[in-house]
C-alpha positions in Angstrom: 46.9 10.2 9.5 44.3 7.8 10.5 40.7 8.3 11.9 38.9 5.6 14.2 35.7 5.1 12.7 32.8 4.1 15.0 31.7 0.4 15.0 28.3 -1.1 15.7 26.5 2.5 15.5 23.0 0.4 15.0 23.4 -1.0 18.2 21.4 0.8 21.4 23.6 1.3 24.6 23.6 -0.9 27.2 22.2 1.4 30.1 21.2 -1.7 32.9 23.5 -4.1 32.9 23.1 -6.5 29.6 19.6 -4.2 28.9 18.7 -1.2 27.0 16.8 1.6 28.3 14.3 0.0 26.4 13.9 -3.1 27.0 14.6 -2.0 31.0 11.9 -0.2 30.6 9.9 -3.1 29.2 10.6 -5.3 31.7 9.4 -2.5 34.5 6.1 -2.3 32.7 5.4 -6.0 32.9 6.5 -6.0 36.4 3.8 -3.2 36.9 1.3 -5.0 34.9 1.8 -8.3 37.0 1.6 -6.2 40.2 -1.6 -4.4 39.4 -3.3 -7.5 37.9 -2.8 -9.4 40.9 -3.5 -6.8 43.3 -7.1 -6.2 41.9 -8.1 -9.4 40.6 -9.1 -11.6 43.8 -9.8 -15.0 41.7 -5.9 -15.7 41.8 -6.0 -18.2 38.9 -7.0 -16.0 36.2 -4.9 -13.2 37.7 -2.3 -15.9 37.1 -3.1 -16.5 33.5 -3.4 -12.7 32.8 0.1 -12.1 34.2 1.2 -14.8 32.1 -0.4 -13.0 28.8 0.5 -9.8 29.7 4.2 -10.5 31.2 4.8 -12.6 27.8 3.4 -9.8 25.6 6.0 -7.3 27.5 8.8 -9.8 27.3 8.4 -10.7 23.5 8.3 -6.6 23.0 11.8 -6.3 25.0 13.6 -9.2 23.6 12.2 -10.9 20.2 13.3 -9.6 16.9 11.6 -11.3 13.4 13.6 -10.1 10.4 15.9 -8.2 12.1 13.2 -6.1 13.2 11.6 -5.7 17.0 8.4 -7.2 17.8 7.1 -3.7 18.4 7.0 -2.8 14.7 5.4 -6.3 13.8 2.5 -5.6 15.9 2.2 -1.6 14.6 2.4 -3.1 11.1 -0.1 -5.5 12.0 -2.4 -3.3 13.2 -2.1 -0.9 10.7 -2.8 -3.6 8.0 -6.0 -5.0 9.7 -7.1 -1.5 10.3 -6.4 -0.3 7.1 -8.7 0.0 3.8 -8.3 -3.4 1.7 -9.7 -1.8 -1.4 -7.1 -0.6 -3.5 -8.6 1.0 -6.8 -7.0 2.6 -9.9 -7.0 6.8 -10.2 -6.7 7.9 -13.9 -4.2 10.5 -13.9 -5.9 14.4 -13.7 -5.2 15.6 -17.4 -4.6 13.5 -20.3 -3.1 16.3 -22.3 -0.3 16.7 -20.1 0.9 13.3 -19.8 0.2 12.8 -23.7 3.0 16.0 -24.1 5.2 14.4 -21.9 5.5 11.0 -23.7 6.2 13.2 -26.9 8.7 15.1 -24.6 10.5 11.8 -23.9 10.1 10.2 -27.3 11.6 13.7 -28.4 14.5 13.8 -25.8 15.2 9.6 -26.9 15.3 10.8 -30.8 17.8 13.4 -29.8 20.1 10.9 -27.9 19.9 8.4 -30.6 21.1 11.1 -33.4 24.1 11.8 -31.2 25.5 8.7 -30.4 25.1 8.1 -33.8 26.5 11.2 -34.6 29.4 10.2 -32.2 30.0 6.7 -33.7 30.7 8.3 -37.4 33.0 10.7 -36.1 34.8 8.0 -33.8 34.8 5.9 -37.2 36.3 8.9 -39.3 38.7 9.4 -36.3 39.9 5.4 -36.1 40.6 5.7 -40.0 42.6 8.6 -39.8 44.9 7.4 -37.0 44.8 3.7 -39.2 46.1 5.9 -42.0 48.6 7.4 -40.2 50.1 4.4 -38.8 50.2 2.8 -42.4 52.2 5.5 -43.5 54.7 5.5 -40.7 55.1 1.7 -41.2 56.4 2.2 -44.7 
């Protein structure tokens, strides 16, 4: 019995023509902000410059991908980096005895594994010798 496996599951659905719902929302936002800027700013040269900047930002949010990640993720990461702390400090473990006991436990486990693997190798060697002896007896 054959089953159909879904393809392209990481792609968003095209809702409005060739645009996804998110892209369509960004374009509507760009148009709305452009209308508000054009309406409320009386000096039209400044309004045009602001409209170009805002529309460019919204269109890049809608269509630009950098390293297969949306531009919004890049802006979010950049904002978190610039507003976050730049000082990284090393914090000492809370209990020194606990880490020492953990180290001793790991060393003991490793020694057990070495012993078990050595015993297994010796046992394997004995079995192979037995097979060789049986094989030689059958040939004679």
